N, C-alpha and C positions, 0 to 999 in steps of 0.2 A: 405313647410314651417313648421318648428317644433313649438311646443307649446311655447317654450322659446322665440320665436320671436314675439309672440302676447302679448307684454308687455305694450301696450298702450290702452288696452280695456276699454271703457267707463263703461262696465258692472262691471268690477272689481273695478273701482273707486267708483261706487255707492255702491257696497257691503261693501267696506272698510269704507265708511262714517258711517255705522251703528255699527261699531265694536270698537269704542274708549273705552278705560278703563274709569272707573268712580270713583268719590269720592262722598259720600253721607253725607248730613248734618243730624246730630242726635240732636233732640230737647232737650233731657233730659239726663243730665250726670249720673243720677241714673241707666240708662240702661247699664252702662259700668262697667267693673271690671278690674282694680280698679275703684271705683266710683269717678266721677268727680263732681265738684261744678257746672259746666255749661255743656251745650251741646257743640257741635263742629263738626269738619270735620273728617269723618272716611273713610278709604280706606281699603278694605279687603285685606288679604294677596294674594288672587288670582288676584285681580285687580292690586296690586303693582307688581306682577310678570309680568303681561302683559305690564305695563308701564316701568318695569325694574328700578323703582325708587320709593321713597316714599316722601310725602310732607316734606319740611324742618321743623324740630322740632317735627315731629310725633313720638310717642312712642307706644310700644306694649300695647294693651288692648284686652279685650274680650267684644264683643257686645252681650248682652242678649236680645233675642226677647220675646215678650209677650207670645209666644207659649212655652217658656222654652228652646228652642234651642238657640245655641250661635254660634258665628263665630269670629275668630281672626281678629283684625283690627289694623291699625296704626292710632292713634288719635292725633289731635292737636286742640287747641281752636283758632288758627289763621292760616291764609292761604294767602300767597302772590300769586296773580292770575292775569294772562293776559287775560282778557275777549275778545273773538272774535265775538261770536254770541250767541243768545238765542232762545229758543222755549218754548212755553207754551201750556198746555192742561188741561182740566178738567178731573178728574179721579173718577170713582165710580165703586164699585163691580168688581175691577180688569180689568176695561176697560177704555181706553182713549176715551173721548166723543167729539162730534163736537161742543158742547157749554155747558153752565152751566145748571145744573138741581139741584133740591133740594137734599142736602146731598153730593154733589160732593166736592172734594178737589182739589185745584190748585196744579199743578206740573210744576215747572220751571227748565229747564236745561240750563246751560251756558257752552259753549265750549271754551276751552282756554288752556293755558300753566300754569303749576304750578311750583313754585320755589322748588327745591330740594337742597341737599347738593352740587350737582355738576352743578348748573345752572338750567335753565328752561327745563321741560320735558313735552311732550304732542304730539298731542292734547289729552286732557282729559276732560270728562264731569263732571260738578259739578251739582248734582241733589238735589233739595230742594222741600219740599212739605208743604201744608197747608199755614199758615200765613207766614212762613219763605220765601215762594216764593215772597211775597210782599216785605219783607225785602231786599231780594237779588236784586229784580228789582229796588228798591229805591237806594240801594248802587251803582249799576252799572250806574244808571242815574246820581247820584252825581259824579261818576268817570268821565263820559263823560263831564259833566259841568266843572269839575276841570281842565281837560286836555284842553278843549276849552279856558278857561280863561287864563291858564298858558302859552299856546302856541299862544294865540291870533288867534286861529283857523287855525294854520299853520301845524298841525299834527293830524292824527287820534288817537282816544283813544286806539285803539288796539295795539299801539306801546308802551304802558305804563302799568306797573303793578299796581294793586290796593291791598291794605292790608285789608283783611276782618277778622273780629274777633267776637267772641261770647261776647254778652253783659250780664248784670245781668239777671238771669232767672226771669220770671214773670208768673202769671196765665193768660192764654189767652184763648179766646173762648167766646161764647155767652151763650147758655143754659147750656152747660157742659164744664167747664173750665179745662184745663190741664196745667201742668207745662211745660213751653217751654222757649227756649233761643233765643232771637232775634239776627239776624245777623246785624252788623253795619260795616261801612267803616271808617277807620282811615282818619282823615282830614289832616294828614301830607303828603302833596304831593309836590314833587320836580321833575320837568320833567327831569332834568339832572341826578338825582339819580334813578328814576323809569323807565327811558327809557330801553327797553329790549336789545338794542344793534343792530348793523347793520345786523349781521348774522341772528338773529331771525326775525327782521323786513323784511328782504329780503324773508325769507321763508314764512312769513305771506302773503306778497304780491303775491308770486307765487302760494299759495294754496287757495287764497281768494274764488275762485269759488267753491271749495270743501266745504268750511265752509258754503257757502250760500246754497248748496244742503242739508247739514245737517239741517240747520235751517228750510228749507222748507218741511222737511220730514213729519211733523205732520199736515201740512195744508190740510184741507178737507180730512183727512185720519184717521178716528176713527179706533180703533183696540185694541188688547190686551195690557194691561199695562205691565210694567216690564222692559222697556228699561232703563238701567243705574241706577238700584237701587237694594238694598238688599231686600230680601224677606219680611222682617218685621222690617225695620230699625228704626222706632220710634213709640211713642205712638200717635195715631190720635188726632188731634186738631180740635175742632168744626170749620167748615168752613163757616157756614151760616153767612151772612152779611159781609163776608170778601172777597167776589168775587169782582174783578174789575168791577165797574158798566160801562156798555156800554154807551158811550156818546149819549145823545138824540139829534137827528138831528134837526136842525132848520127848521121851515116851509119854503116851497118854496116861494121865492120872485119873481123870474123870471124863465124862462125856459132855460136859458143858462147853459149847463152842465159844471161841473168842468173839468179842463184840466187833462190829464193823469199825468203830472208832479206833480200837486197839490195832486192828489189821492195817488201817490207814497209817497209823503212827509207825508201825513196823515197816511198812512199805517205804515210807519216806526215809527212815533211818537207813534201810538197806540200800536204797538208791544212792543216798549220800555217800555210802561206803563203796560204791562202784559195782554192786552185784547186778548181774544180768537179770532182765525181767523174767526169763524162764525160771531161773533159780529162785527168785522171790516168790513166784507163783507156786512153785513146788514146795517151798518151805512153809507157806501159809495155807496151802490147801488142806482144809479140814482141821486146822490147828485148834486145840482146845484152849480154854482160858488159862489153865495152869502152864501149859507148854508155851503159850504166848508170853506169859510173865517171865518164864525162864529165859526165853529168847531175848526179850527186851532187856533183861538184866545183863545178859552176855554182850549184847551190842553196846550198851552204855559202858560196860567195863572196858571194852576195846577202845573207847574214846571217840 
């Protein structure tokens, strides 16, 4: 058998999961040349070459790093994006951590398809850091809720695009504030307009397991940072007090353990809110049925 016949290798599939092109969110428009009033979404020329497309509306800029180095990018302050899956990690000193430590910054990646001049292209990773990771998590949560309401729960949110855009810049942080641009979601959603179409929906269905592999790649897997981001893409924003607080588990009322289906539901909800995998595991370890119901109610109350 020739090597060309070994085209169904699981090893190759897992390697490809790690090699998607990426778009990075830039917090401060002053790091761009020409200078912009807000931050936004930047895709390097190298990454655009990998995707063989650029985000719709993106124009040529130069991103200037704090080191004085620079890189040509395609920049836009809005992005129409089809979110498929997310993964979150705490990062400090160039390393992805197993949980939150003092001084760490959140890093959230969303895998999806991006609108270009010629339709949707992808999959592509959208990388955000610091408090912008909370903004993106909230925007995607609102997108899921909007789809659920508009379709009466009859279609998954991954079949619809969300319009993300840069809001007015503000000073963000605790002890040391930095100029940053929040990410917000447009609330103008129409399922008939924002549906991605049957061809892409069929492809998403067919590749769903691959997206799940990508989302799980950071679980219990600390390591070097750098996946899907430019070397020095934005000015650090103070992260302290902006970490997603791990839910406090209710005291045990009885010894009946929570069912696996309940645990899976809680895991999905907590991931959607940006909790680190280590915090999820800690919260659900040995959780009882009563405690699980209390936690579920609290998560739903938070929206």
